[in-house]
ZAMARGU-4260 file (C-alpha; in steps of 0.2 Angstrom, whole numbers, plus 5000, padded with zeros to 4 digits):
<rodrens>
0) 5407/5523/5401 | 5412/5506/5396 | 5416/5504/5378 | 5410/5486/5374 | 5409/5480/5392
5) 5416/5486/5408 | 5435/5483/5411 | 5437/5479/5429 | 5451/5489/5436 | 5457/5499/5451
10) 5451/5516/5451 | 5447/5530/5465 | 5449/5547/5470 | 5449/5560/5482 | 5457/5577/5487
15) 5460/5595/5482 | 5471/5605/5472 | 5484/5603/5459 | 5497/5615/5466 | 5509/5613/5452
20) 5511/5603/5436 | 5527/5593/5437 | 5535/5588/5421 | 5538/5569/5419 | 5556/5563/5422
25) 5565/5549/5413 | 5563/5535/5424 | 5564/5519/5434 | 5550/5507/5435 | 5535/5512/5447
30) 5538/5508/5465 | 5557/5508/5464 | 5561/5525/5472 | 5576/5525/5483 | 5574/5529/5501
35) 5579/5547/5499 | 5568/5551/5484 | 5554/5564/5487 | 5536/5559/5484 | 5536/5570/5468
40) 5551/5560/5461 | 5543/5544/5464 | 5527/5550/5456 | 5536/5556/5441 | 5545/5539/5439
45) 5528/5529/5441 | 5520/5540/5429 | 5533/5538/5416 | 5532/5519/5419 | 5514/5520/5413
50) 5519/5529/5397 | 5533/5518/5393 | 5521/5503/5395 | 5512/5510/5380 | 5499/5523/5385
55) 5499/5538/5373 | 5498/5550/5388 | 5496/5549/5407 | 5492/5562/5420 | 5493/5559/5439
60) 5488/5570/5454 | 5492/5565/5472 | 5486/5573/5488 | 5492/5569/5506 | 5493/5578/5522
65) 5511/5582/5517 | 5506/5591/5501 | 5501/5589/5483 | 5511/5583/5468 | 5506/5581/5449
70) 5515/5573/5434 | 5512/5571/5416 | 5520/5560/5403 | 5518/5557/5385 | 5507/5566/5373
75) 5490/5574/5374 | 5489/5576/5355 | 5498/5564/5343 | 5495/5576/5328 | 5503/5592/5336
80) 5514/5583/5349 | 5507/5593/5363 | 5513/5585/5380 | 5501/5578/5392 | 5496/5590/5406
85) 5490/5585/5423 | 5476/5597/5422 | 5469/5591/5405 | 5451/5587/5404 | 5446/5570/5399
90) 5431/5558/5398 | 5430/5550/5415 | 5416/5537/5410 | 5410/5527/5424 | 5417/5538/5438
95) 5400/5547/5436 | 5392/5533/5444 | 5398/5538/5461 | 5391/5556/5458 | 5374/5548/5453
100) 5374/5536/5468 | 5378/5551/5479 | 5363/5561/5473 | 5352/5545/5475 | 5358/5543/5493
105) 5355/5562/5497 | 5337/5559/5491 | 5336/5544/5503 | 5343/5555/5517 | 5329/5568/5513
110) 5316/5555/5514 | 5311/5557/5496 | 5317/5540/5490 | 5321/5523/5498 | 5334/5510/5494
115) 5320/5497/5495 | 5309/5506/5483 | 5306/5496/5467 | 5309/5503/5449 | 5290/5501/5446
120) 5287/5512/5461 | 5294/5527/5451 | 5294/5521/5433 | 5280/5509/5431 | 5281/5497/5416
125) 5298/5503/5411 | 5307/5487/5415 | 5296/5473/5409 | 5296/5459/5397 | 5309/5445/5392
130) 5310/5440/5410 | 5314/5458/5416 | 5303/5464/5431 | 5304/5481/5438 | 5292/5476/5452
135) 5306/5465/5459 | 5321/5477/5456 | 5325/5489/5470 | 5336/5505/5470 | 5349/5496/5480
140) 5350/5483/5467 | 5353/5496/5453 | 5366/5505/5463 | 5375/5489/5468 | 5374/5480/5451
145) 5364/5466/5458 | 5348/5470/5447 | 5352/5457/5434 | 5348/5469/5420 | 5358/5467/5404
150) 5371/5480/5400 | 5365/5490/5384 | 5383/5493/5378 | 5384/5474/5374 | 5371/5477/5360
155) 5381/5482/5344 | 5366/5488/5334 | 5362/5500/5348 | 5380/5506/5351 | 5389/5504/5335
160) 5402/5517/5340 | 5409/5505/5353 | 5413/5492/5340 | 5421/5499/5325 | 5429/5514/5318
165) 5416/5515/5305 | 5403/5514/5319 | 5411/5528/5328 | 5412/5540/5313 | 5394/5537/5308
170) 5387/5539/5326 | 5399/5550/5335 | 5386/5564/5335 | 5371/5553/5338 | 5359/5558/5351
175) 5352/5544/5363 | 5338/5545/5375 | 5338/5536/5392 | 5322/5527/5387 | 5330/5521/5371
180) 5345/5513/5380 | 5334/5505/5393 | 5322/5498/5381 | 5336/5490/5371 | 5343/5481/5387
185) 5326/5475/5393 | 5322/5468/5375 | 5334/5455/5380 | 5333/5442/5395 | 5341/5448/5411
190) 5358/5441/5417 | 5351/5434/5433 | 5337/5436/5445 | 5336/5452/5455 | 5347/5452/5470
195) 5355/5435/5465 | 5372/5440/5459 | 5384/5455/5456 | 5385/5459/5437 | 5391/5476/5432
200) 5379/5484/5420 | 5378/5502/5414 | 5359/5500/5412 | 5357/5501/5431 | 5363/5519/5432
205) 5353/5524/5417 | 5338/5518/5426 | 5344/5527/5442 | 5346/5543/5432 | 5328/5542/5427
210) 5322/5538/5444 | 5331/5554/5451 | 5322/5564/5437 | 5305/5557/5442 | 5308/5560/5461
215) 5315/5578/5459 | 5306/5584/5443 | 5323/5589/5436 | 5336/5580/5425 | 5349/5570/5434
220) 5363/5581/5426 | 5355/5596/5434 | 5354/5587/5451 | 5372/5582/5450 | 5378/5600/5445
225) 5368/5609/5459 | 5371/5596/5473 | 5389/5592/5470 | 5398/5601/5456 | 5394/5619/5460
230) 5395/5617/5479 | 5412/5609/5478 | 5419/5621/5466 | 5423/5608/5453 | 5427/5620/5439
235) 5434/5608/5427 | 5419/5596/5428 | 5404/5595/5416 | 5390/5583/5411 | 5390/5587/5393
240) 5376/5578/5385 | 5374/5583/5367 | 5390/5594/5368 | 5403/5582/5359 | 5418/5593/5361
245) 5430/5595/5377 | 5435/5611/5385 | 5453/5617/5384 | 5465/5611/5389 | 5461/5593/5385
250) 5468/5576/5380 | 5463/5568/5364 | 5457/5551/5366 | 5464/5536/5356 | 5454/5520/5354
255) 5460/5504/5346 | 5445/5493/5341 | 5446/5475/5344 | 5444/5469/5326 | 5454/5482/5318
260) 5470/5485/5327 | 5472/5503/5322 | 5472/5518/5333 | 5457/5530/5331 | 5455/5548/5338
265) 5439/5546/5347 | 5439/5563/5356 | 5423/5570/5348 | 5408/5561/5355 | 5390/5564/5360
270) 5390/5556/5377 | 5371/5554/5378 | 5376/5536/5373 | 5382/5535/5391 | 5369/5545/5400
275) 5370/5543/5419 | 5381/5528/5417 | 5396/5538/5410 | 5393/5555/5404 | 5407/5565/5413
280) 5421/5576/5408 | 5433/5581/5422 | 5451/5583/5428 | 5461/5573/5440 | 5460/5588/5452
285) 5441/5588/5452 | 5440/5569/5454 | 5451/5570/5469 | 5441/5584/5477 | 5424/5575/5475
290) 5430/5558/5482 | 5438/5567/5497 | 5422/5577/5501 | 5412/5561/5499 | 5422/5549/5510
295) 5425/5562/5523 | 5406/5565/5525 | 5404/5582/5517 | 5391/5575/5504 | 5381/5562/5514
300) 5375/5559/5531 | 5383/5545/5541 | 5368/5533/5538 | 5368/5535/5519 | 5387/5535/5518
305) 5387/5518/5528 | 5375/5511/5516 | 5386/5517/5501 | 5401/5508/5509 | 5392/5491/5513
310) 5399/5480/5500 | 5396/5463/5491 | 5410/5453/5484 | 5415/5455/5466 | 5415/5438/5458
315) 5432/5431/5452 | 5441/5446/5460 | 5447/5440/5477 | 5447/5454/5490 | 5437/5466/5480
320) 5420/5472/5484 | 5406/5483/5477 | 5396/5496/5487 | 5383/5508/5481 | 5393/5517/5467
325) 5410/5513/5476 | 5422/5499/5475 | 5436/5492/5486 | 5453/5485/5481 | 5466/5477/5493
330) 5482/5486/5496 | 5499/5477/5496 | 5503/5485/5513 | 5486/5479/5520 | 5469/5485/5521
335) 5460/5492/5505 | 5456/5508/5496 | 5439/5515/5489 | 5437/5520/5471 | 5427/5520/5455
340) 5437/5523/5439 | 5430/5523/5422 | 5433/5522/5403 | 5426/5530/5388 | 5431/5528/5370
345) 5449/5532/5370 | 5451/5536/5388 | 5454/5526/5404 | 5455/5533/5422 | 5459/5525/5439
350) 5459/5533/5456 | 5461/5528/5474 | 5458/5535/5492 | 5462/5528/5509 | 5448/5523/5520
355) 5452/5538/5531 | 5452/5550/5516 | 5469/5557/5520 | 5479/5550/5504 | 5472/5550/5487
360) 5477/5549/5469 | 5469/5550/5452 | 5477/5543/5436 | 5470/5547/5418 | 5477/5539/5402
365) 5471/5545/5384 | 5472/5528/5375 | 5463/5511/5376 | 5467/5495/5366 | 5453/5482/5364
370) 5463/5473/5351 | 5477/5467/5363 | 5472/5462/5380 | 5489/5458/5385 | 5496/5475/5379
375) 5482/5484/5388 | 5486/5474/5404 | 5504/5480/5402 | 5498/5498/5404 | 5485/5494/5418
380) 5498/5485/5429 | 5510/5501/5432 | 5494/5511/5434 | 5489/5500/5449 | 5507/5500/5455
385) 5507/5519/5455 | 5490/5519/5465 | 5497/5506/5477 | 5514/5516/5480 | 5505/5532/5484
390) 5492/5525/5496 | 5505/5513/5504 | 5516/5529/5508 | 5530/5523/5497 | 5531/5540/5490
395) 5544/5549/5500 | 5538/5564/5510 | 5521/5563/5501
</rodrens>
């Protein structure tokens, strides 16, 4: 889930199995491996570069036809000094949107839902007032962020945990309902007319989760669990809802609020505040496995996967596109990769998979700084370089 708004960044996923945890090595900058270096050595160097740039801890897992490699650098817990592990659980935030979009498209494939169905077809009257009109917003608009609905995380009085340490401590156990989140968003005018423009909004996926429940008669978390998590054997993945604690092993999350400039341990959190827009706890291994299964056709029929991969341009980001719960980012070696990363309070994760699904990487960090945009960009840059190195086959034998 976005903290105060969504940070646009590269992210993606795909493949299976952390064969071993590889300790982080001291290192050269990402992407500077010598011709004889192994892929694992390059990965360690790139991972270490992310930590040196300022991330408290970083974990990365790579899968290719040549094998699997994993690396960790920095700390999972600043109090105890525990090192970051590549199998550590973390809050993956908006990566859950791809899971939710997959379930919605499975329902389309089953003939139970249509991308052209309006919100009012399933949830009459939910989206109305202040210029919002659920009769004109379709499921496709929701999944592609072209509905125009305002993002509810932009409303401080609704989501105080996203704006200050005090707001976090006073609200970290707070339970939210999906209806409460949507009502706050539609209590404000929309950002644009339905279908007129791409504008990322967490509200879109909260509404999608409500539609999934209306169509199936079961909560969206149950549908994601039974249709994706269990069949794929994603043993490190949960949709915790009111459970504010992470399963072991886990990385603590450290968030620096924009107006305060001090790091806060935000690990404990009731993620009903994110609902279907960002309530996901997982591991890099599981994220890889999910995206690989998705992009190689194991979860959707060809027609629905094609719809998911039909993109619109993302404004002000040349070369990038948004599909239905998926995004594209250009590669330095040509072409592009698929992804959907995410951030939660104190966590940021990015991932990437090649278009053929054969090379994939997931990177998670357990700190996020809203008080220093330039400093956060210094961390994000080597994360993007790591993903590009892996997917452009600059990682030795991997």
